[in-house]
C-alpha positions as a Markdown table, in Angstrom:
| # | Residue | x | y | z |
|---|---|---|---|---|
| 1 | Unk | 105.2 | 168.0 | 107.7 |
| 2 | Unk | 102.2 | 165.9 | 108.9 |
| 3 | Unk | 101.1 | 164.7 | 105.7 |
| 4 | Unk | 104.3 | 163.2 | 105.0 |
| 5 | Unk | 104.5 | 161.4 | 108.2 |
| 6 | Unk | 101.1 | 160.0 | 107.9 |
| 7 | Unk | 102.1 | 158.6 | 104.2 |
| 8 | Unk | 105.1 | 157.5 | 105.0 |
| 9 | Unk | 103.4 | 155.4 | 108.2 |
| 10 | Unk | 100.6 | 154.2 | 105.7 |
| 11 | Unk | 103.4 | 153.0 | 103.1 |
| 12 | Unk | 105.1 | 151.2 | 105.6 |
| 13 | Unk | 101.9 | 149.6 | 107.2 |
| 14 | Unk | 101.1 | 148.2 | 103.8 |
| 15 | Unk | 104.4 | 146.9 | 103.2 |
| 16 | Unk | 104.4 | 145.2 | 107.0 |
| 17 | Unk | 100.5 | 143.6 | 105.8 |
| 18 | Unk | 102.0 | 142.3 | 102.4 |
| 19 | Unk | 105.2 | 140.7 | 104.5 |
| 20 | Unk | 102.7 | 139.0 | 106.8 |
| 21 | Unk | 100.4 | 137.5 | 104.1 |
| 22 | Unk | 103.7 | 136.2 | 102.4 |
| 23 | Unk | 104.7 | 134.5 | 105.3 |
| 24 | Unk | 101.6 | 132.9 | 106.2 |
| 25 | Unk | 101.3 | 131.8 | 102.5 |
| 26 | Unk | 104.7 | 130.1 | 102.9 |
| 27 | Unk | 104.0 | 128.4 | 106.2 |
| 28 | Unk | 100.6 | 127.0 | 104.3 |
| 29 | Unk | 98.1 | 129.2 | 106.4 |
| 30 | Unk | 94.8 | 129.9 | 104.1 |
| 31 | Unk | 94.3 | 133.7 | 103.6 |
| 32 | Unk | 91.0 | 135.4 | 103.7 |
| 33 | Unk | 87.4 | 134.5 | 104.8 |
| 34 | Unk | 87.1 | 130.9 | 105.6 |
| 35 | Unk | 84.8 | 128.8 | 102.9 |
| 36 | Unk | 81.2 | 128.3 | 104.6 |
| 37 | Unk | 81.1 | 125.0 | 101.8 |
| 38 | Unk | 81.3 | 121.9 | 103.6 |
| 39 | Unk | 83.2 | 119.3 | 101.4 |
| 40 | Unk | 80.9 | 116.4 | 102.3 |
| 41 | Unk | 77.7 | 118.5 | 101.1 |
| 42 | Unk | 79.8 | 119.6 | 98.3 |
| 43 | Unk | 80.7 | 115.6 | 96.7 |
| 44 | Unk | 76.6 | 115.0 | 97.3 |
| 45 | Unk | 75.9 | 118.1 | 95.5 |
| 46 | Unk | 78.3 | 116.6 | 92.8 |
| 47 | Unk | 76.7 | 113.3 | 93.1 |
| 48 | Unk | 73.3 | 114.8 | 92.6 |
| 49 | Unk | 74.3 | 117.0 | 89.6 |
| 50 | Unk | 75.6 | 113.6 | 87.9 |
| 51 | Unk | 72.4 | 112.1 | 88.5 |
| 52 | Unk | 70.8 | 114.8 | 86.2 |
| 53 | Unk | 69.2 | 117.0 | 89.6 |
| 54 | Unk | 68.4 | 120.6 | 88.6 |
| 55 | Unk | 70.4 | 123.4 | 91.2 |
| 56 | Unk | 67.0 | 124.0 | 92.7 |
| 57 | Unk | 66.7 | 120.6 | 93.8 |
| 58 | Unk | 70.4 | 120.2 | 95.1 |
| 59 | Unk | 70.0 | 123.7 | 97.0 |
| 60 | Unk | 67.1 | 122.1 | 98.7 |
| 61 | Unk | 68.9 | 118.7 | 99.3 |
| 62 | Unk | 72.5 | 120.2 | 100.4 |
| 63 | Unk | 71.5 | 123.6 | 101.9 |
| 64 | Unk | 74.1 | 125.3 | 100.1 |
| 65 | Unk | 73.1 | 128.5 | 98.3 |
| 66 | Unk | 72.9 | 128.7 | 94.6 |
| 67 | Unk | 75.8 | 130.7 | 94.2 |
| 68 | Unk | 78.0 | 128.8 | 96.1 |
| 69 | Unk | 77.2 | 125.6 | 94.1 |
| 70 | Unk | 77.6 | 127.5 | 90.7 |
| 71 | Unk | 81.2 | 128.6 | 92.3 |
| 72 | Unk | 82.3 | 124.9 | 93.6 |
| 73 | Unk | 80.6 | 122.7 | 90.5 |
| 74 | Unk | 82.4 | 122.3 | 87.2 |
| 75 | Unk | 79.7 | 123.4 | 84.6 |
| 76 | Unk | 78.1 | 120.6 | 82.8 |
| 77 | Unk | 79.6 | 119.8 | 79.3 |
| 78 | Unk | 77.1 | 121.4 | 76.6 |
| 79 | Unk | 74.4 | 118.8 | 74.9 |
| 80 | Unk | 74.9 | 117.9 | 71.6 |
| 81 | Unk | 71.7 | 117.2 | 69.2 |
| 82 | Unk | 72.0 | 114.6 | 66.1 |
| 83 | Unk | 70.4 | 115.6 | 63.0 |
| 84 | Unk | 67.4 | 113.4 | 64.0 |
| 85 | Unk | 67.0 | 114.8 | 67.4 |
| 86 | Unk | 67.0 | 118.5 | 65.5 |
| 87 | Unk | 64.5 | 117.5 | 63.0 |
| 88 | Unk | 61.9 | 116.1 | 65.8 |
| 89 | Unk | 62.8 | 119.4 | 67.5 |
| 90 | Unk | 62.3 | 121.4 | 64.1 |
| 91 | Unk | 59.9 | 119.7 | 61.8 |
| 92 | Unk | 59.6 | 120.4 | 58.3 |
| 93 | Unk | 63.2 | 121.2 | 58.1 |
| 94 | Unk | 62.5 | 125.0 | 59.7 |
| 95 | Unk | 66.1 | 125.0 | 61.5 |
| 96 | Unk | 67.4 | 128.1 | 62.8 |
| 97 | Unk | 70.6 | 129.4 | 60.6 |
| 98 | Unk | 72.7 | 128.6 | 63.5 |
| 99 | Unk | 72.2 | 125.0 | 62.9 |
| 100 | Unk | 72.6 | 125.3 | 59.2 |
| 101 | Unk | 76.0 | 124.4 | 57.8 |
């Protein structure tokens, strides 16, 4: 009998918490742990990344952690190599099979 009461109370508590989250979200409040990333530092980090700085250099310059930067910064586009650049990297025509079409 006691287990039934506890289970009912737990179900009601979960429903109340879900309702409270829905009300807070509807009011525009942010749910969860607050972000530690300063938006100004994030803009500066994007600027450094666009200049070609490495993640290590950006971490030292901004003070943000590496994982935060990877989470918030967009990924770099993949570099494309021309045929001449591939030949300079792999002289003598010894291209790996992934480059041969």
